[in-house]
Structure formats: C-alpha cells, structure tokens
C-alpha positions as CSV (number, residue, x, y, z in Angstrom):
1,X,3.1,-1.5,-13.0
2,X,6.9,-0.9,-13.0
3,X,8.8,-1.5,-9.8
4,X,11.4,1.1,-9.0
5,X,14.1,1.7,-6.4
6,X,14.8,5.2,-5.1
7,X,18.5,5.9,-4.5
8,X,18.8,6.6,-0.7
9,X,21.4,9.3,-1.4
10,X,19.9,11.4,-4.2
11,X,16.4,9.9,-4.5
12,X,16.7,9.3,-8.2
13,X,14.3,6.5,-9.2
14,X,15.6,3.5,-11.1
15,X,13.5,0.7,-12.6
16,X,14.1,-2.8,-11.2
17,X,15.9,-4.9,-12.1
18,X,18.5,-2.2,-12.6
19,X,21.0,-2.5,-15.5
20,X,23.7,-1.5,-13.1
21,X,24.2,-2.0,-9.4
22,X,24.9,1.7,-8.9
23,X,22.9,4.9,-9.1
24,X,23.4,6.6,-12.5
25,X,23.2,10.0,-10.9
26,X,25.4,9.8,-7.8
27,X,27.1,6.4,-8.1
28,X,25.8,4.9,-4.9
29,X,26.2,1.1,-4.9
30,X,22.8,-0.7,-4.7
31,X,24.3,-4.2,-4.1
32,X,23.4,-4.2,-0.4
33,X,19.9,-2.9,-1.0
34,X,19.3,-5.6,-3.6
35,X,20.6,-8.3,-1.2
36,X,18.1,-7.2,1.5
37,X,15.3,-7.1,-1.1
38,X,16.2,-10.7,-2.2
39,X,16.4,-11.9,1.4
40,X,13.0,-10.4,2.1
41,X,11.6,-12.2,-1.0
42,X,13.1,-15.5,0.1
43,X,11.6,-15.1,3.6
44,X,8.2,-14.4,2.0
45,X,8.4,-17.6,-0.1
46,X,9.3,-19.6,3.0
47,X,6.4,-18.0,4.9
48,X,4.0,-19.0,2.2
49,X,5.4,-22.5,2.0
50,X,5.1,-22.9,5.8
51,X,1.5,-21.6,5.7
52,X,0.6,-24.1,3.0
53,X,2.2,-26.9,5.0
54,X,0.3,-25.9,8.2
55,X,3.4,-24.9,10.0
56,X,1.8,-21.7,11.3
57,X,4.5,-20.6,13.8
58,X,7.2,-20.9,11.2
59,X,4.9,-19.1,8.7
60,X,4.5,-16.2,11.0
61,X,8.2,-16.1,11.9
62,X,9.2,-16.0,8.2
63,X,6.5,-13.4,7.3
64,X,7.7,-11.2,10.2
65,X,11.3,-11.6,9.1
66,X,10.4,-10.6,5.6
67,X,8.4,-7.6,6.9
68,X,11.4,-6.5,9.1
69,X,13.6,-6.5,6.0
70,X,11.2,-4.9,3.6
71,X,7.7,-3.6,4.4
72,X,6.0,-5.4,1.6
73,X,2.2,-5.9,1.5
74,X,2.6,-9.6,0.7
75,X,4.5,-10.2,3.9
76,X,1.8,-8.5,6.0
77,X,-1.0,-10.5,4.1
78,X,0.7,-13.8,4.9
79,X,1.1,-12.9,8.5
80,X,-2.5,-11.7,8.6
81,X,-3.8,-15.0,7.1
82,X,-1.6,-17.0,9.5
83,X,-3.0,-15.2,12.5
84,X,-6.6,-15.7,11.2
85,X,-6.0,-19.5,10.8
86,X,-4.6,-19.6,14.4
87,X,-7.6,-17.6,15.7
88,X,-5.4,-14.7,16.9
89,X,-7.8,-12.0,15.7
90,X,-6.1,-9.1,17.5
91,X,-2.8,-9.8,15.8
92,X,-4.6,-10.4,12.5
93,X,-6.1,-6.9,12.8
94,X,-2.7,-5.4,13.5
95,X,-1.2,-7.1,10.4
96,X,-4.1,-6.0,8.3
97,X,-3.5,-2.4,9.2
98,X,0.3,-2.6,9.0
99,X,0.5,-2.8,5.2
100,X,-1.7,0.2,4.4
101,X,0.4,2.7,2.6
102,X,3.0,0.2,1.4
C-alpha cells in the first residue's frame, strides 16, 4: 500500500516520501506538513516506548499528542491499549471508535 499526501491547496496526490517538498501542480511547499507528520511519528514511538516501560500516563500523553498532530490509527491503538491496561474501559472504548475511518 502506497502512502500519499494530498496537497491542501489543489488536492493533487503525491506519493510519500515526495521527491520534492512542493506540489508539482500548484507549487505549495510541503515542508511544514512533513514536519508535523514527523513529529506525530516521533510522539507515536515515544508512546509505544512508554507503554512497553509501564509508564502509562506518559504513554497516553504521547499517544494523544500524536493523535492531535495527525489522526493515525496507530496512535489511537496505543492509547486504546494504554487505557485497557489501566482499567479505564470507557476511555478505551472512545479510543477504539476514534480511529475508524482513518
């Protein structure tokens, strides 16, 4: 499955990683979008590391940070698992439902 980014200005889809940090149709610079995507990925990695270490509050905070930057199903799954481990089943159900359609 190829990952793509849609240009926010003209909606042209570009494969990731892009060869150029700009849209080939309208010229919009993708640099900021790629920085947000990278920050979300870092937060997801931190959340997973915290979860593995048993630092559940930090795991949930990092997963939430990642989700707020980019609605990625992996962020919601980490938050879901963290809530389950903590016995917070209501929040776990919310996280389970949040990533549908992403």
